[in-house]
C-alpha positions as CSV (number, residue, x, y, z in Angstrom):
1,M,52.6,160.1,12.6
2,S,54.7,157.8,10.4
3,Y,55.7,160.4,7.7
4,R,58.2,163.2,8.1
5,V,57.5,166.9,8.0
6,N,59.8,169.4,6.3
7,S,62.4,170.3,8.9
8,L,62.6,173.9,7.6
9,V,58.9,174.4,8.3
10,R,58.9,172.4,11.6
11,S,61.7,174.6,13.0
12,V,59.7,177.8,12.4
13,A,57.9,179.4,15.4
14,A,54.1,179.1,15.5
15,P,52.1,182.1,14.2
16,A,52.4,184.9,16.7
17,I,48.8,186.3,16.6
18,A,47.3,182.8,17.0
19,E,49.6,182.2,20.0
20,A,48.5,185.5,21.7
21,H,44.9,184.8,21.0
22,G,45.4,181.5,22.7
23,W,46.1,183.3,25.9
24,L,42.3,184.2,25.9
25,S,41.2,180.7,25.7
26,G,38.4,179.9,28.2
27,R,38.3,183.5,29.5
28,S,35.5,185.9,29.7
29,F,35.7,189.6,30.5
30,P,33.4,191.6,32.7
31,K,31.4,194.6,31.3
32,E,33.1,197.0,33.7
33,K,36.6,195.9,32.5
34,P,36.3,194.6,28.9
35,L,39.2,193.2,26.9
36,L,41.2,195.9,25.1
37,D,42.7,194.1,22.1
38,L,45.9,195.7,20.9
39,C,47.2,192.5,19.4
40,Q,46.5,192.4,15.7
41,A,46.4,195.2,13.2
42,V,42.8,195.0,11.9
43,P,40.6,198.0,10.9
44,S,38.0,198.5,13.6
45,Y,35.4,199.5,11.0
46,P,33.8,197.7,8.0
47,P,34.3,198.6,4.4
48,A,32.5,201.6,3.0
49,E,28.8,200.9,2.5
50,A,29.1,201.7,-1.2
51,L,31.9,199.1,-1.6
52,Q,29.8,196.5,0.3
53,A,26.9,197.2,-2.1
54,H,29.1,196.9,-5.1
55,V,30.6,193.6,-3.9
56,A,27.1,192.2,-3.3
57,E,26.1,193.1,-6.8
58,L,29.3,191.6,-8.2
59,A,28.7,188.3,-6.4
60,R,25.6,187.8,-8.5
61,R,27.7,187.8,-11.7
62,P,28.9,184.4,-12.9
63,E,32.2,185.9,-14.1
64,T,33.1,187.0,-10.6
65,S,33.7,183.3,-9.6
66,T,36.2,182.6,-12.4
67,Y,39.9,182.8,-12.4
68,A,41.6,186.2,-13.0
69,P,44.8,186.5,-15.0
70,I,47.9,185.4,-13.0
71,L,49.3,188.8,-12.4
72,G,45.9,190.4,-11.8
73,L,42.9,192.0,-13.5
74,P,44.2,194.4,-16.2
75,H,41.9,197.3,-15.2
76,L,43.0,197.0,-11.5
77,R,46.7,197.0,-12.6
78,E,46.1,200.1,-14.7
79,K,44.2,201.9,-12.0
80,L,46.9,201.2,-9.4
81,A,49.7,202.2,-11.8
82,R,47.9,205.5,-12.4
83,R,47.4,206.0,-8.6
84,M,51.0,205.2,-7.8
85,S,52.3,207.3,-10.6
86,A,50.4,210.3,-9.3
87,K,51.4,209.6,-5.7
88,Y,55.1,209.4,-6.4
89,G,55.4,211.8,-9.3
90,A,56.7,209.2,-11.6
91,E,55.7,207.1,-14.6
92,I,54.9,203.5,-13.5
93,P,53.5,201.4,-16.3
94,P,50.8,198.7,-15.6
95,G,53.2,196.0,-16.8
96,R,55.3,196.5,-13.7
97,V,52.3,195.9,-11.4
98,A,51.2,192.5,-10.1
99,I,48.1,191.9,-7.9
100,T,48.6,189.4,-5.0
101,A,46.5,187.8,-2.3
102,G,47.5,190.4,0.3
103,C,50.9,191.9,1.0
104,N,52.1,188.8,2.8
105,Q,51.8,186.9,-0.4
106,A,53.5,189.8,-2.3
107,F,56.5,189.4,0.0
108,C,56.5,185.6,-0.3
109,L,56.4,185.8,-4.1
110,A,59.1,188.4,-4.3
111,A,61.4,186.8,-1.7
112,T,61.1,183.4,-3.4
113,A,61.9,184.9,-6.8
114,L,64.9,186.8,-5.4
115,A,66.6,184.3,-3.0
116,G,67.0,180.6,-2.6
117,P,68.4,178.1,0.0
118,G,71.7,179.4,1.3
119,D,71.2,183.0,0.3
120,E,70.9,185.9,2.7
121,V,68.4,188.7,3.1
122,L,68.9,191.7,5.4
123,L,66.0,192.2,7.7
124,P,65.9,195.0,10.3
125,L,65.1,194.3,13.9
126,P,62.4,194.2,15.2
127,Y,61.1,192.4,12.2
128,Y,57.6,191.6,10.9
129,F,57.4,188.0,12.0
130,N,55.7,186.6,8.9
131,Y,58.7,187.7,6.8
132,Q,61.1,186.0,9.1
133,M,59.0,182.8,9.1
134,W,58.9,182.7,5.3
135,L,62.6,183.2,4.8
136,E,63.3,180.4,7.3
137,M,60.9,178.1,5.5
138,Q,62.7,178.7,2.2
139,G,66.2,178.0,3.7
140,V,67.1,181.7,3.3
141,R,69.1,183.2,6.2
142,A,67.7,186.4,7.6
143,V,70.6,188.7,8.6
144,H,69.3,191.0,11.2
145,L,70.1,194.7,11.0
146,P,70.1,196.5,14.4
147,C,67.4,199.1,14.8
148,R,68.4,201.2,17.7
149,E,66.1,202.8,20.2
150,E,68.0,206.0,20.2
151,R,67.3,206.4,16.5
152,G,63.5,206.1,17.1
153,A,63.7,202.5,15.7
154,V,64.9,203.7,12.3
155,P,67.6,201.5,10.8
156,A,70.8,202.9,9.2
157,A,72.2,202.1,5.8
158,E,75.7,202.3,7.1
159,D,74.9,199.4,9.5
160,A,73.5,197.4,6.6
161,A,76.6,198.0,4.5
162,R,78.7,196.1,7.0
163,L,76.4,193.1,6.9
164,V,76.3,192.7,3.1
165,S,78.1,189.6,1.9
166,A,78.5,187.6,-1.3
167,K,75.3,185.7,-0.3
168,T,73.1,188.7,0.2
169,R,70.3,189.1,-2.3
170,A,68.0,191.7,-0.9
171,I,67.4,194.3,1.8
172,V,63.9,194.5,3.3
173,L,62.4,197.7,4.7
174,V,58.9,198.2,6.1
175,T,57.7,201.8,6.5
176,P,55.6,202.9,8.3
177,N,57.0,200.0,10.2
178,N,55.3,197.0,11.7
179,P,55.9,196.5,14.6
180,T,57.4,199.8,15.6
181,G,55.2,202.3,13.8
182,A,58.3,204.2,12.8
183,I,58.1,206.2,9.6
184,Y,61.4,206.2,7.8
185,P,62.6,209.6,6.5
186,P,63.0,209.9,2.7
187,A,66.8,210.3,3.1
188,V,67.0,207.0,5.0
189,I,65.0,205.2,2.4
190,E,67.2,206.7,-0.4
191,A,70.4,205.7,1.4
192,F,69.2,202.1,1.5
193,Y,68.3,202.3,-2.2
194,E,71.8,203.6,-3.1
195,L,73.4,200.8,-1.1
196,A,71.2,198.2,-2.7
197,R,71.9,199.6,-6.2
198,A,75.7,199.8,-5.6
199,K,75.8,196.2,-4.4
200,G,73.5,194.7,-7.0
201,L,70.7,193.9,-4.5
202,A,67.0,194.3,-4.5
203,L,65.5,196.8,-2.1
204,V,62.1,195.3,-1.0
205,L,60.1,198.2,0.3
206,D,56.8,197.3,2.1
207,E,54.5,200.3,2.2
208,T,51.4,198.6,3.5
209,Y,50.6,201.4,5.9
210,R,51.6,204.3,3.6
211,D,48.1,205.7,3.5
212,F,48.1,206.4,7.3
213,R,50.9,208.9,7.3
214,A,50.2,212.5,8.3
215,E,52.4,213.9,5.5
216,A,50.9,214.7,2.1
217,A,54.3,214.6,0.4
218,P,55.5,211.3,-1.2
219,P,57.2,208.9,1.2
220,H,60.3,208.9,-1.0
221,G,61.5,209.7,-4.5
222,L,62.7,206.3,-5.6
223,F,60.3,205.8,-8.4
224,R,61.7,208.9,-10.1
225,K,65.2,207.5,-10.3
226,P,66.4,206.2,-13.7
227,A,65.9,202.4,-14.1
228,C,64.7,202.2,-10.5
229,E,62.9,198.9,-11.4
230,D,66.4,197.3,-11.5
231,T,66.6,197.8,-7.7
232,L,63.2,198.6,-6.2
233,V,60.5,196.1,-5.4
234,Q,57.6,197.8,-3.7
235,L,54.9,195.9,-1.8
236,Y,51.5,197.4,-1.0
237,S,48.2,196.3,0.5
238,F,44.5,197.3,0.0
239,S,43.6,195.5,3.3
240,K,44.0,198.4,5.6
241,V,43.2,201.3,3.4
242,Y,39.8,200.0,2.3
243,S,39.2,197.6,5.3
244,L,39.5,194.5,3.1
245,T,41.6,192.2,5.3
246,G,39.5,189.1,4.5
247,Y,39.4,189.8,0.8
248,R,43.2,189.2,0.4
249,V,44.3,191.8,-2.1
250,G,47.7,193.4,-2.3
251,A,50.2,194.4,-4.9
252,L,53.8,194.1,-6.0
253,I,55.6,196.7,-8.2
254,A,58.8,195.6,-9.8
255,S,60.5,195.1,-13.1
256,E,58.7,193.1,-15.8
257,R,61.6,190.6,-15.7
258,L,61.1,189.9,-12.0
259,L,57.3,189.7,-12.5
260,A,57.8,187.0,-15.1
261,E,59.4,184.9,-12.3
262,V,56.7,185.9,-9.8
263,A,54.1,184.7,-12.2
264,K,55.6,181.2,-12.2
265,I,55.3,181.0,-8.4
266,M,51.9,182.6,-8.3
267,D,50.5,180.1,-10.8
268,C,51.6,177.3,-8.5
269,V,50.6,178.9,-5.2
270,A,47.2,180.4,-5.9
271,I,46.9,180.9,-9.7
272,C,45.6,184.4,-9.0
273,A,44.4,186.7,-6.2
274,P,40.7,186.3,-5.4
275,R,38.8,188.0,-8.2
276,I,36.2,189.6,-5.9
277,G,38.9,191.2,-3.8
278,Q,40.5,192.6,-6.9
279,E,37.1,194.1,-8.0
280,A,36.7,195.6,-4.5
281,A,40.1,197.2,-4.7
282,A,39.4,198.6,-8.1
283,F,36.1,200.2,-6.8
284,G,38.0,201.7,-3.9
285,L,40.6,203.3,-6.2
286,D,37.8,204.8,-8.2
287,H,35.3,205.9,-5.5
288,L,36.8,206.0,-2.0
289,E,39.4,208.7,-1.9
290,G,37.2,210.8,0.4
291,W,36.4,207.9,2.6
292,Q,40.1,207.0,2.8
293,R,41.0,210.5,3.9
294,E,38.4,210.4,6.6
295,K,39.7,207.1,8.0
296,C,43.3,208.3,7.9
297,A,42.3,211.4,9.9
298,M,40.6,209.1,12.4
299,M,43.7,207.0,12.8
300,L,45.8,210.1,13.3
301,E,43.5,211.1,16.1
302,R,43.9,207.7,17.7
303,L,47.7,208.1,17.4
304,E,47.7,211.5,19.1
305,A,45.4,210.1,21.8
306,L,47.8,207.3,22.4
307,R,50.9,209.5,22.5
308,R,49.2,211.7,25.2
309,I,49.1,208.6,27.5
310,F,52.9,208.6,27.7
311,A,53.0,212.3,28.8
312,D,51.9,211.1,32.2
313,N,55.1,211.2,34.4
314,R,53.7,208.4,36.6
315,L,53.8,206.0,33.7
316,R,57.1,204.1,33.6
317,Y,56.3,202.5,30.2
318,R,58.2,204.5,27.6
319,L,57.1,205.2,24.0
320,V,60.0,204.3,21.6
321,S,58.2,204.9,18.3
322,S,54.7,205.2,17.0
323,G,52.9,205.8,13.7
324,A,50.2,204.4,11.4
325,Y,48.8,201.4,13.3
326,F,51.5,200.6,15.8
327,A,53.4,201.8,18.9
328,Y,56.6,200.1,20.2
329,V,56.9,200.5,24.0
330,R,59.7,199.8,26.5
331,H,58.2,198.2,29.5
332,P,59.5,199.1,33.0
333,F,60.2,195.5,34.3
334,D,64.0,195.1,33.7
335,G,65.0,191.5,33.8
336,T,61.4,190.2,33.2
337,A,60.7,188.4,29.9
338,A,58.5,190.4,27.5
339,A,56.2,187.4,27.2
340,A,55.7,187.3,30.9
341,V,54.8,191.1,30.9
342,A,52.4,190.7,28.1
343,K,50.7,187.7,29.7
344,R,50.4,189.6,33.0
345,L,48.8,192.5,31.2
346,V,46.1,190.3,29.7
347,D,45.6,188.2,32.9
348,E,45.4,191.1,35.4
349,E,44.5,194.1,33.2
350,N,42.5,192.6,30.4
351,L,44.9,194.3,27.9
352,L,46.2,192.1,25.1
353,C,49.4,193.1,23.2
354,L,52.4,191.3,21.8
355,P,55.8,190.8,23.4
356,G,58.8,192.2,21.6
357,T,60.4,188.8,21.4
358,M,57.8,187.8,18.8
359,F,59.7,190.3,16.6
360,G,63.2,189.0,17.1
361,Q,65.9,188.1,19.6
362,G,67.0,190.9,21.9
363,E,63.6,192.5,22.0
364,E,62.8,191.5,25.6
365,P,62.4,195.1,26.9
366,Y,59.6,195.8,24.5
367,L,55.9,195.4,23.7
368,R,53.9,196.1,20.5
369,L,50.6,197.9,20.8
370,A,48.4,197.8,17.7
371,F,46.5,200.9,18.8
372,A,44.5,201.4,15.6
373,N,42.0,198.8,16.8
374,L,40.7,201.1,19.5
375,D,38.6,204.3,19.4
376,K,40.5,207.3,20.6
377,S,38.1,207.6,23.6
378,L,39.6,204.3,24.9
379,M,43.2,205.5,25.0
380,P,43.0,207.0,28.5
381,E,41.8,203.6,29.7
382,V,44.8,201.9,28.1
383,G,47.0,204.4,30.1
384,R,45.1,203.6,33.3
385,R,45.6,199.9,32.9
386,L,49.3,200.3,32.1
387,L,49.7,202.4,35.2
388,A,47.9,199.9,37.3
389,S,50.2,197.1,36.0
390,Q,53.2,198.9,37.6
391,G,52.0,197.8,41.0
């Protein structure tokens, strides 16, 4: 082509999920050994029937096809503010809530409002690849925080403190984590908050998978801290909790001052999150608490079934961390590229997962399993295929 492409975009790696799905091109899988897809975190069940019926009825209303306010439908912002206030034991006003087209967009909006070309953002390894990609495309340097295996893939604030520079604008945490599944203890989250507050940084806390924790207690107490909005930027998603991945609806909770900047970006990018997705999320908040608990219990059963696989002493794959939707596993093939191991698993065992290198440099020894895609009855088969791959 004769025109030039933005070099910042051109230099970014291709989307990881699309690349992995490309490994399946032209393949078919026999009935006796079907594909087990542990690649992408997608709920294996549809939305609740009541929600589907509600959305079908909404689609007949002309107003459903119109724009929503830039920062979201007022009644959804109010409902989410009430739910979050109750969850965290704090007062979160609707004016600090913005509705976005999924959590990915929530991050992109927040990151762009917080950091520009030449700035730095601390991002723990292994990272969620879309966040790395977005920072690179914006000319923001991602400074990678080590996330050690011996700590169960939980990062340490003291490590982060050594990486903060005059160019640092934010620290990003994802808990429960994608890709590791690790659930960060409240004390760890608070230590990062105190570091960010002391350094005048934003703590961007992605809690997309919060609803799939076993613990009933709040994940942290940050919302109860005085003037927490001067430091804390929380990201959330309705995609997993109500099985609405295609509806594209997420949320961002921050100071009203930051949301004023977010609104400028949102108006240029999408104007607003899809209205029908927002209405679906509002219905979920009002009517699907029992359905949500049922699905959380089902995911916890899948998690326990997966963990039992690694109790087999014959299996040389080692579980590093697990929780919510994900497990991070050390493979037994020292010196072999993680991508080669992942491709061999799909070619020989019809088991699709992602290599650790899609989540950062130095992640060659690891694989990510998005186990929530599979029924618990299939977990023993995952173990059998991993065992067979050892040769």
